[in-house]
C-alpha positions in Angstrom: 132.7 104.7 101.2 130.7 107.4 102.8 127.9 106.2 101.3 127.9 103.2 103.4 127.6 105.3 106.5 123.6 105.8 105.5 123.1 102.8 103.5 123.8 100.5 106.5 121.4 102.1 109.0 119.1 102.4 106.7 119.0 98.5 105.5 119.1 97.4 109.2 116.3 100.0 109.9 114.2 98.9 106.7 114.8 94.8 107.7 113.8 95.5 111.1 110.4 97.1 109.8 109.8 94.3 107.4 110.3 91.6 110.4 108.2 93.8 112.8 105.2 93.8 110.1 106.0 90.5 109.6 105.4 89.5 113.6 102.6 91.7 113.7 100.7 89.8 110.8 101.9 85.9 112.6 100.4 87.4 115.9 97.2 88.7 114.4 96.2 85.5 112.6 96.8 86.3 109.1 98.0 83.0 108.4 95.4 80.8 110.3 93.2 79.4 107.8 95.3 79.0 104.8 93.5 76.1 103.5 89.8 77.6 104.1 90.0 80.8 101.6 90.5 78.9 98.6 87.4 77.1 99.0 85.8 80.0 100.5 86.0 81.7 97.4 84.1 79.1 95.3 80.9 78.8 97.9 78.0 80.8 97.1 76.2 82.0 100.2 
């Protein structure tokens, strides 16, 4: 039972950090052009 005192805050902290990283990626434009990336690989400049 003593382990839960440490594990619950750690899990909440890691979940919050994961959510913050996802929101940062969303706001910085990481998911803007999903369809164009697959065609950009095939084009030769």
